[in-house]
N, C-alpha and C positions, 0 to 999 in steps of 0.2 A: 503493500498499500504505500510506505514512505516513499518506496522509488517509483509509482506512478505520478505522485505527489511532486517528486522532484521534476520528473522525465516535463511535466505539465507546465512547473515553473522557468525547467530552461525554455522549452519553447514559447512559450509568453515576453519573456524578456527575447529571445531571438528576436522574434515577430515585432517585440516596440524597438529593438535596436535597425533592423533593420530600415520598420518605415517611417524611422526618425531620421534615418541616412539617405532617404529620399528626396529629390527635388520636390519642390510644390511645383505642381505640370499640370492644370485642367487641360479639359477638349476645349479648342475653341469652335462652338457649336457651327457657326456658318460655315468652317471650310474642315471640321474634321480635323485637324492636329492638334498635334499638341501645343501648349503655348510653353515659351521658353526666351531668357534673354540671354544663351548663350549658342554663340555661331556651332559651336561644337556637335551641340545637340537636334536631334531631327523635330523637326517643328516648325513654328514662327513666332516672330516678337520683333524687337527694337532695340536701339541701343543711341546712345546721343553722341556723335561726334563733330569735334573741333578742330577747323582746317585754321590752319595758325594765322597761315598772313588774313586771313578773316576772322577773329579772333572772338571779337562781337556777335558772331553770326554761327548759332547752332545748329548742324545738321540732325534730324533727327532721322533714320535710317531706320527701314521697317525690311524686312528679311523674310525667305522661307527658305529651311535645309532640310534638303530628300533625307537624307540619311545622317548616320552619325558619324563623326570624325571626316568631313567631307575637304579631305585635301588635297583631293586630286578632281574634283564636281566641277562640270565647265560654272562659271559666274556670268551672269545676266546680272547688266543693268537694268531698269526698266525707272521711264521716266515720265511722271504725271503729267498733266495739262495745268492749265489754268486756275482748277481749284485744290491747289495743293493738294491734293487725297494723294498721298503715297500709300497710303493702306490701304487705302478703295482699289487703285494701279496692281499694289502687290497681292490681293485676293483674287482678282482677276484672271491671275496668272500661279495661280497654287498648284491649280489640277494639272497642269500644262508641265508646269516644270517636275510635278509630280513623276507622269509619266517617262519625261526624259531627265532624270536624274539632275538638276539645273539647280544651282544655288540661285535666287533670287535677291537681289542685293535694290532697296529703292527706296532711294534718297526723299525726304521731303521735305523743301524749301521754302518754308510756314511765311505766309506774308507779313508779320512780324518783326523774323528776323530779314527777311529777301524781298520788302515792297517793292512791287510793280515789275511791268515788262522788264526795268532796270538792272534789279537783278537775281533777278531768273534768265527768261528765256532768249535779253537781249545783253545779259549777261555782265553786265558792270563795266564793260569795256574802257568808256569814259569817264569823266568824273561831273560831271553835268549834267544837269536837267536831263532823267530821261536814259542817262547813260549812253545819250549818243552824238555827243559834243562836248567840247570842253577839253582839259587833257586827257590824252591818250592812260591808260590805268597802266603801270606795269603786270606784266602777263601771270604776274602768281595769287593777282586780286579777281582778276577774273576769276566767276562763279563758275568757267566751263574748267578751272583747273582742279574744283574740285573732286571731278570723279577719278583721277588718275590716285591722290592721296586714298579718295576713300579703300582704292581696289587696294592699294598697300597696307594697307590698317586691315583689312579683312584677310587677304594674305597670311600674317603676321599672326591675325588670331586665331586660324585654323592651323598653323603651320602647314601653310600650302605649298602646292609646288606650282600651281597654276601662273603660266606666263603671259597670261591675253584674257580678255575677256572680251563679250559680247554686250549690245546698249539695243535699246528700244526706246525709243519717244513720240509720245503721243499728242497731236494736236501744240497745244505753247512747248510740254516735252519734245515735240519732234522738234521745232525750231533751234530748243536748247543743242539737242544733238547736232544738228547739219552745222550748225555755228561753230559748235566744239570740234567737230571734224574737220569742218574744210577752215577754220582760223586759229586752232593752236601751233603755234612756231615749229615745237619740237614732235618725234614720232612718237606716237601715244603706244602703249599695248595692246592697242584694238583690232579683235579677229575683222567681224562685222557688225555693223551700224546698220539700224533700221527708223528710216523718216517716215513714219504716217500721220496724215492727213494735217503737214503745219499749216498754218493762216495765212502767212506769207513767208518770202525768203532774203535770204541777202545773199545773190548773185558773187561771182569772183569777177563782178564788174570794177576794173582797174579805170577805170572813168567815173564811175559815182559813188557818193562818203559813205560811210557808215550813217543807218544800218541796210542800208537797200545796197551798198555794194563796200567796195574793199580801197577806196582809192586814199584815205586816211588812217591806214593802216599801215601801211609798210611791206607786207607781203612779199617774198622773194619771190620771180621764176619757180624756183626749186619748191618751196611750198604750194605755190599753187597747181603747181603738173602733181604733188604728192597727193595731193587733196583730191586731183584728179583718177588718180589713178587707186585710191581707197574702195575699200569692199562696199559697198555703198547699195542697199535696198531703201529705192522710194514707191510706200507702199501708200496705195490711196483707193478710198472706198468708193464705189462708181454712185452711192446714193448721196455724196457729203457733196450738194451744191444750194444747201439752202446759204440764206442768208442773214446770220447770226447777230446777236449784240456784240460778241465775241472778235465778230471777224472784221478785220482792221479795211476799212475803206478808202485810208488816205491812197492820190490818185498814184505813188510809185510802186502800193500795193495795188491795187486795182489795174494798173498794168502789166501786172503780171498775172491776172484774169479774173472774172466775175466771181469764182467761188473757190474753196479748196480742191478738188480734182482738175477746176481746170489750172490755176496757177500751179501744181505740182507734175502737172505734166510741162508748163511752161519754164519749168526751174531745171527738167532733166531734160529736154532739147536744146536750153541756151548749153549747160553743161558738155553735152554731147558734142552740141557744135564749135564749144569751145578749147575740147578737147585734142577734134581733131584741124581746129585750125593750126592749134601748137604743135602738132605733129606728136601725142603723148597718146600713152596709157588710157583707156578710158575703163574704169573698173565698176562703175553703177550700173545700178537693173532698174526698170520701173515694173512695176504688178500690182494689179488693181483687186479688188475683192466686192465680185458682185452682191449686190444688195445690202451691204453695208453701208451705215453713213457713218456722221461722226461720234463715235463709240468706241472706243480701248475695246469695249467686251468682245464686239462686234470684228474687232480686226487682231485681235491676240491669235486665235487659231490662224489665221493664214498666216502671220508671222512667226509662228513659230515651225513652221514648216519652212521656214525661210533658216533656221539656226538647227537643224539637227545633224 
């Protein structure tokens, strides 16, 4: 009898110790995944990242880790639109990431820390009002420069072997990604970039000033040619033809087309012709999604096909 009581005590204590050592991890009901704040654990959560050149402007980073110890899992950045809803964008991609074993990183640039288009999709490139005039800021103060830094942080946190990443942006996030890819001066660890349903674009036009061209940015021929050779997919919803309150209707934007679908074609064709005129390799592709309007959720499955 004493032996049975002793064994029972051992079992109870052992169970308590095992339970006490477990992380407090609950199921996220809308996603069917475990909640975690550790990139090394399968599940989803967030962390705050402070990029030192912009250290007064923290970034909340939402993530989804498809399995424990993801040190060799492909990393995919997902860039939100004008609503600054990184969590929603992360959520839209969880099932696709689970199916394809991708580590999702979805930075959220809050309106408090990164107000207006100046600090997000226009990238804080200039010091003046709107980020499009005044003094050219040092490149490490461009919002676009945060991505490579976040990539380094993630790889360090997971002890990763990843040498490159993919990035997808939708709407204002597509503007962010397109400008990051075409304007950054140094080669990035970028594998493939997808620009989905941007509202308007910065052309590699040396005769027009930023944000519609690059005449005041000092880009070299080498930089322009490298941007044209980058592995890019411009992905457009065929039903994204409405003119809403978020669509830029300034004359330079309207010159690119009446709506997002037309502007994406204009942007692609402009740079295809530019590459041909320069006699350089053109690495961009254009694809459309039947029936899709201005919706990240509708675009994500087609975008995922270009990342497999």
